C-alpha positions as CSV (number, residue, x, y, z in Angstrom):
1,M,319.9,-11.9,128.7
2,V,317.7,-10.8,125.8
3,V,319.2,-12.0,122.5
4,I,318.0,-10.1,119.4
5,T,317.9,-13.0,117.0
6,E,314.5,-13.4,115.3
7,T,311.0,-12.1,114.8
8,S,308.0,-12.9,117.0
9,D,304.3,-13.8,116.8
10,D,301.8,-11.0,115.9
11,F,300.6,-8.6,118.6
12,N,298.5,-5.8,117.3
13,C,298.5,-2.2,118.6
14,G,300.1,-3.3,121.9
15,D,296.9,-5.1,122.8
16,P,296.3,-8.9,122.6
17,G,292.9,-9.6,121.1
18,T,293.0,-6.9,118.3
19,N,293.9,-9.0,115.3
20,K,292.7,-6.9,112.4
21,N,296.2,-6.1,111.2
22,S,297.8,-9.5,111.7
23,Q,298.4,-9.9,108.0
24,Q,300.3,-6.7,107.9
25,L,302.5,-7.9,110.8
26,Q,303.1,-11.2,108.9
27,N,304.3,-9.3,105.9
28,K,306.6,-7.1,108.0
29,R,308.0,-10.2,109.7
30,K,309.1,-11.7,106.4
31,K,311.3,-8.6,105.8
32,V,313.2,-8.9,109.0
33,E,316.4,-10.9,108.8
34,K,317.1,-13.5,111.5
35,N,320.6,-12.6,112.8
36,T,322.1,-12.1,116.2
37,S,323.0,-8.5,116.8
38,F,323.5,-7.8,120.5
39,H,322.6,-8.8,124.0
40,I,320.5,-6.8,126.5
41,P,320.2,-7.8,130.2
42,D,316.6,-8.7,131.1
43,G,316.3,-6.0,133.8
44,I,317.3,-3.3,131.4
45,A,315.1,-4.7,128.7
46,E,312.1,-4.6,131.0
47,I,312.7,-0.9,131.9
48,I,313.1,0.0,128.3
49,L,309.8,-1.7,127.3
50,A,308.0,-0.3,130.3
51,K,308.8,3.3,129.2
52,V,307.7,2.7,125.6
53,R,304.2,3.8,124.6
54,R,301.9,0.8,124.1
55,R,301.3,1.8,120.5
56,G,305.0,1.0,119.9
57,Y,304.7,-2.6,121.1
58,P,303.7,-4.1,117.7
59,V,307.1,-3.0,116.2
60,L,309.0,-4.3,119.2
61,T,307.5,-7.7,119.0
62,L,309.0,-8.0,115.5
63,V,312.5,-7.7,117.0
64,S,312.6,-10.7,119.3
65,K,310.6,-13.5,120.8
66,T,312.0,-12.5,124.2
67,F,310.4,-9.0,123.7
68,R,307.2,-10.7,122.9
69,G,307.4,-12.8,126.1
70,L,308.1,-9.7,128.2
71,I,305.3,-7.7,126.7
72,V,302.6,-10.3,127.5
73,T,303.6,-10.7,131.2
74,P,301.8,-9.0,134.1
75,R,305.3,-8.1,135.5
76,L,305.9,-5.6,132.8
77,H,302.6,-3.8,133.4
78,D,303.3,-3.7,137.2
79,L,306.7,-2.1,136.3
80,R,304.9,0.5,134.2
81,L,302.7,1.4,137.2
82,R,305.7,1.7,139.5
83,L,307.6,3.9,137.0
84,G,304.6,6.1,136.4
85,A,304.6,5.2,132.7
86,T,300.9,4.3,132.5
87,E,298.6,5.9,129.9
88,P,294.9,6.2,129.5
89,I,293.2,3.7,127.0
90,L,289.7,4.6,125.8
91,Y,287.1,1.8,125.2
92,A,283.8,2.1,123.4
93,C,281.0,-0.4,122.6
94,V,279.5,0.2,119.2
95,G,276.4,-1.7,118.2
96,S,273.4,-1.7,115.9
97,T,270.0,-0.5,117.0
98,L,268.7,-3.2,114.7
99,F,269.9,-5.7,117.4
100,L,271.8,-7.7,114.8
101,R,274.3,-8.4,117.6
102,G,275.3,-7.0,120.9
103,P,277.6,-4.0,121.2
104,R,281.1,-4.9,120.2
105,W,284.2,-3.6,122.1
106,C,286.5,-1.2,120.3
107,I,289.6,0.6,121.4
108,L,290.7,4.1,120.4
109,Y,294.0,3.6,118.7
110,R,296.3,6.6,118.1
111,K,299.2,6.1,115.6
112,P,301.7,8.9,114.7
113,Y,302.0,9.8,111.0
114,S,305.5,8.9,109.8
115,N,305.7,11.9,107.4
116,L,303.8,14.5,109.5
117,P,305.5,15.5,112.8
118,N,303.3,16.0,115.9
119,T,300.2,14.5,114.2
120,V,298.4,11.2,114.8
121,S,295.9,9.0,113.1
122,V,293.0,8.2,115.3
123,R,290.6,5.3,114.8
124,L,288.4,2.7,116.6
125,L,289.7,-0.9,116.3
126,E,287.5,-3.8,117.2
127,I,288.7,-6.2,119.9
128,D,287.4,-9.5,118.7
129,S,288.7,-11.5,121.8
130,L,286.0,-10.0,124.0
131,P,282.3,-11.1,124.2
132,P,279.6,-8.7,123.0
133,M,278.4,-6.4,125.8
134,P,274.7,-6.8,126.8
135,W,272.7,-3.6,126.2
136,G,272.2,-1.5,129.3
137,S,275.0,-3.0,131.3
138,A,276.5,-1.0,134.2
139,V,280.3,-0.6,133.9
140,V,282.9,0.3,136.5
141,T,286.6,0.4,136.2
142,I,289.1,-0.6,139.0
143,G,292.8,-0.4,138.1
144,H,293.4,-2.3,134.9
145,E,290.1,-4.1,135.1
146,M,286.6,-3.3,133.8
147,Y,283.5,-4.8,135.4
148,V,280.5,-5.4,133.1
149,I,277.4,-5.9,135.2
150,G,274.0,-7.1,134.0
151,G,272.3,-5.7,131.0
152,C,269.7,-7.0,128.5
153,V,270.1,-9.9,126.1
154,G,267.3,-9.1,123.6
155,L,264.5,-8.0,125.8
156,T,265.5,-10.1,128.8
157,R,267.4,-8.8,131.8
158,T,270.5,-10.8,132.8
159,N,272.3,-11.2,136.2
160,V,275.6,-12.2,134.5
161,V,278.8,-10.3,135.6
162,F,282.2,-10.5,133.9
163,V,285.4,-8.6,134.3
164,I,287.9,-7.7,131.6
165,D,291.6,-7.6,132.1
166,C,292.4,-4.6,129.9
167,R,296.2,-5.4,129.8
168,F,295.7,-8.5,127.7
169,H,292.0,-8.2,126.6
170,T,291.0,-11.4,128.4
171,Y,287.9,-11.9,130.5
172,R,286.5,-14.1,133.3
173,F,283.1,-14.5,134.8
174,L,282.2,-13.6,138.4
175,P,279.4,-14.9,140.6
176,S,276.1,-13.8,139.2
177,M,274.0,-11.2,140.9
178,R,271.0,-12.3,143.0
179,V,268.7,-10.3,140.7
180,A,268.8,-9.7,136.9
181,R,269.3,-6.0,136.1
182,C,269.3,-3.7,133.1
183,G,269.8,0.1,133.3
184,A,271.2,0.0,136.8
185,A,273.6,2.4,138.5
186,A,276.9,1.4,140.0
187,G,279.9,2.8,142.0
188,V,282.9,1.6,143.8
189,F,283.4,2.5,147.5
190,N,285.8,1.0,150.1
191,G,286.6,-2.1,148.0
192,K,283.0,-2.9,147.2
193,I,280.9,-2.4,144.1
194,F,277.4,-1.0,144.8
195,I,274.8,-1.7,142.2
196,V,271.4,0.0,142.5
197,G,268.1,-0.4,140.6
198,G,267.6,-1.8,137.1
199,C,265.1,-4.4,138.4
200,E,261.5,-4.6,139.6
201,M,260.7,-2.4,142.6
202,R,261.2,-4.8,145.5
203,A,263.1,-3.2,148.4
204,M,264.9,-6.4,149.4
205,D,266.5,-6.9,146.0
206,W,266.8,-3.3,144.7
207,M,270.4,-2.9,145.8
208,E,273.3,-5.4,146.0
209,T,277.0,-5.1,147.0
210,F,279.9,-7.1,145.5
211,D,282.8,-7.7,147.8
212,I,285.8,-7.6,145.4
213,K,288.2,-9.3,147.8
214,G,285.8,-12.0,149.0
215,N,284.3,-12.5,145.5
216,F,280.6,-12.7,146.6
217,W,277.4,-10.6,146.4
218,I,275.6,-9.3,149.5
219,R,271.9,-8.2,149.6
220,G,271.7,-4.5,150.2
221,R,270.3,-2.8,153.2
222,W,268.6,0.6,153.4
223,T,268.8,3.3,156.1
224,T,265.3,4.4,154.9
225,G,262.8,2.9,152.5
226,I,262.9,3.5,148.7
227,P,261.2,6.8,147.9
228,P,257.9,6.5,145.9
229,Y,257.9,6.7,142.1
230,V,261.5,5.9,141.6
231,S,262.4,4.7,138.1
232,S,263.1,0.9,137.7
233,K,265.5,1.7,134.9
234,F,268.0,4.6,134.9
235,V,269.3,6.7,132.1
236,T,272.9,7.1,133.4
237,Y,274.8,7.7,136.6
238,A,278.0,9.3,137.9
239,V,280.1,9.1,141.1
240,M,280.8,12.4,142.8
241,E,281.2,13.5,146.5
242,K,281.2,9.9,147.7
243,K,277.8,9.4,146.2
244,I,276.2,7.9,143.1
245,Y,274.3,10.5,141.2
246,I,271.5,8.9,139.2
247,L,269.6,10.3,136.3
248,G,266.2,8.6,136.2
249,E,263.5,8.7,133.6
250,R,261.8,11.6,135.4
251,M,263.8,12.6,138.4
252,C,267.4,12.6,139.7
253,Y,268.6,10.8,142.8
254,T,271.6,10.4,145.0
255,Y,272.6,7.1,146.6
256,T,274.9,7.3,149.6
257,P,276.5,3.9,150.6
258,G,277.1,3.1,154.3
259,E,278.1,0.2,156.5
260,Q,274.7,0.2,158.1
261,G,272.7,0.6,154.9
262,G,272.3,2.8,151.9
263,L,270.3,6.0,151.5
264,L,268.5,7.0,148.4
265,E,267.3,10.7,148.1
266,Y,265.8,12.9,145.5
267,V,267.9,15.8,144.1
268,M,266.0,19.0,144.7
269,P,264.2,20.3,141.6
270,G,265.9,23.7,142.0
271,E,269.2,22.2,140.9
272,F,267.7,21.4,137.4
273,M,269.6,18.1,137.3
274,S,267.0,16.2,135.4
275,F,266.5,19.1,132.9
276,F,270.1,19.6,131.9
277,W,271.8,16.3,132.6
278,Q,272.1,14.1,129.5
279,E,273.1,10.4,129.1
280,S,276.3,11.6,127.4
281,S,278.2,12.7,130.4
282,C,281.3,12.0,132.5
283,V,283.1,13.2,135.6
284,I,286.5,15.1,135.5
285,D,288.1,16.5,138.7
286,G,284.8,16.1,140.6
287,L,282.7,18.0,138.1
288,L,280.0,16.6,135.9
289,F,280.3,17.3,132.2
290,S,277.3,16.8,130.0
291,T,276.3,17.4,126.4
292,N,273.8,20.2,125.8
293,P,271.6,19.4,122.8
294,Q,269.0,22.1,123.8
295,R,271.9,24.7,123.6
296,G,270.8,26.3,126.8
297,L,273.2,28.1,129.2
298,G,275.0,30.2,126.7
299,A,274.5,27.9,123.6
300,S,277.6,25.9,124.4
301,P,277.4,22.2,123.3
302,I,278.8,21.1,126.7
303,I,277.8,22.2,130.2
304,I,279.2,21.6,133.6
305,Y,277.6,20.8,137.0
306,D,279.4,21.6,140.2
307,P,278.0,19.3,143.0
308,K,279.4,21.6,145.7
309,Q,277.9,24.8,144.5
310,K,274.9,22.9,142.9
311,I,274.9,25.0,139.8
312,W,275.3,24.5,136.0
313,R,277.4,26.6,133.8
314,P,278.6,26.4,130.1
315,L,282.0,25.2,129.0
316,T,283.4,28.2,127.2
317,G,285.8,28.2,124.2
318,L,285.2,25.1,122.0
319,Q,286.0,26.9,118.7
320,G,286.0,24.3,116.0
321,F,283.6,22.0,117.7
322,P,281.9,20.1,114.8
323,A,278.2,21.0,114.3
324,N,277.3,17.7,112.7
325,I,277.8,15.4,115.7
326,L,274.5,14.0,117.0
327,L,274.8,15.0,120.7
328,H,271.8,12.9,121.7
329,S,273.5,9.7,120.6
330,S,277.1,10.5,121.6
331,K,279.1,9.3,124.5
332,M,281.6,11.2,126.6
333,A,284.6,10.0,128.6
334,N,287.4,11.3,130.9
335,F,290.5,10.6,128.8
336,G,293.4,11.3,131.2
337,G,292.0,14.7,132.3
338,K,290.9,15.6,128.8
339,L,287.3,15.4,127.5
340,V,286.6,13.0,124.6
341,I,283.3,12.8,122.8
342,L,282.4,9.9,120.4
343,G,279.3,10.6,118.3
344,P,277.6,9.7,115.0
345,D,277.2,12.1,112.1
346,E,273.8,13.7,112.2
347,Y,273.6,14.0,108.4
348,W,275.0,10.5,107.5
349,Y,272.1,9.4,105.3
350,F,272.3,12.3,102.9
351,L,276.1,12.8,102.7
352,N,277.6,9.3,103.1
353,K,275.3,7.2,100.9
354,G,273.8,5.3,103.8
355,K,277.1,4.8,105.7
356,R,277.3,6.2,109.2
357,E,280.5,7.8,110.5
358,I,281.5,7.9,114.1
359,W,283.4,11.1,115.0
360,C,285.8,11.7,117.8
361,V,286.4,15.1,119.4
362,E,289.3,15.6,121.9
363,I,289.1,18.7,124.2
364,A,291.7,20.0,126.6
365,L,290.4,21.7,129.7
366,E,291.8,24.8,131.4
367,R,290.7,26.4,134.7
368,R,290.7,30.2,134.7
369,Q,290.4,32.8,137.4
370,G,287.0,33.0,138.9
371,G,286.4,29.2,138.5
372,E,285.6,29.4,134.8
373,I,286.6,26.4,132.8
374,S,287.5,26.8,129.1
375,G,287.8,24.0,126.5
376,K,290.1,23.9,123.5
377,V,289.3,21.5,120.7
378,E,292.6,19.7,120.0
379,S,291.5,17.2,117.4
380,V,288.5,16.2,115.3
381,A,288.5,12.9,113.3
382,V,286.3,10.2,111.8
383,V,287.3,7.1,113.7
384,L,284.9,4.5,112.3
385,T,282.6,4.1,109.2
386,V,279.7,1.7,109.7
387,P,278.3,0.3,106.5
388,Q,274.7,-1.0,105.9
389,P,272.8,-2.9,107.2
390,E,274.3,-1.6,110.5
391,S,274.1,2.1,109.5
392,L,272.0,2.9,112.6
393,A,275.0,1.9,114.8
394,S,275.1,3.6,118.2
395,I,277.6,3.9,121.0
396,D,276.4,2.1,124.2
397,V,279.3,2.8,126.6
398,C,282.5,4.8,126.6
399,A,285.1,4.3,129.4
400,T,288.8,4.9,130.1
401,V,291.2,2.5,131.8
402,T,294.8,3.5,132.8
403,I,297.4,0.9,131.9
């Protein structure tokens, strides 16, 4: 039985490891009287908690220590999955180009306004329980876990791999790769993580595979050799059509995994992949969305690549899209079927007295007859203000996990 008798320890934003508002929770706790009110069977309490949005967990932890205990158990998160009560959580790594420290993990926190119905406050909150992410890491998500693979510490590549449990914001290290990598491409196929490139051009080391169940790395094999003039460091990558699409420094490639070996191929120049595809991109419903700083293809700030038809087209609509976001330095993510863009203010130095603002744009997508896709800007907000001396802060990665 759950007995509502007292307050609990702090638990910010429904996420362990985000402790910025712990003092506010302490102040709230002092106002709650310690008195028994009623009893709730454990099974019913779990179902109630499972159906509550994660942003409501901080308030619930003030009600009872038992609630606190239920919220921090894997059993509750498994119940959320079975009940279909999961929700997307957006993660971003924000760091300084001055290399004062590695990119720090943040979470996009959405809190309803108490006095304004149907409106929310959106901001990035730092998760200080996680280690800084090395620059140029490859990141893949599997269920509630996020794998951070390689990267650069300073100017040195690393072969370190760690996995984040996004339910509780804890992490653990995995066996290191055989080769140190930075700027590699990665994808998940048939229970294995395939990591390609990001190292010196040696065929025997250029690709590795991580067996998730067995917890070990395997040296990759190739159906054919590596094509000449392939970049040793990639700009970005995306998984579509059971392939890893890779944007190199000069060309685009596709990597097709297979049991007998992998196959790396050039993307034909006529598809204009390397011309239009930008680092700020993501995949939604099998289509590649990319920012469009050159404003080609109808002057839309966002364009779409269809890997089946092998064509680019503009994302129409987008009335109200802010013109001040620096698209070259932004990051894009699939946020539960919606498109989210995080980007710095292009005019920060002149308007904000040296402070740089990070903006968030949330776009709903709608398919129309004829295959056209329209975007509707649902919200625009400043989610983080970065003071000097880190005013050159940039976003290194942006990913979504469903919890």
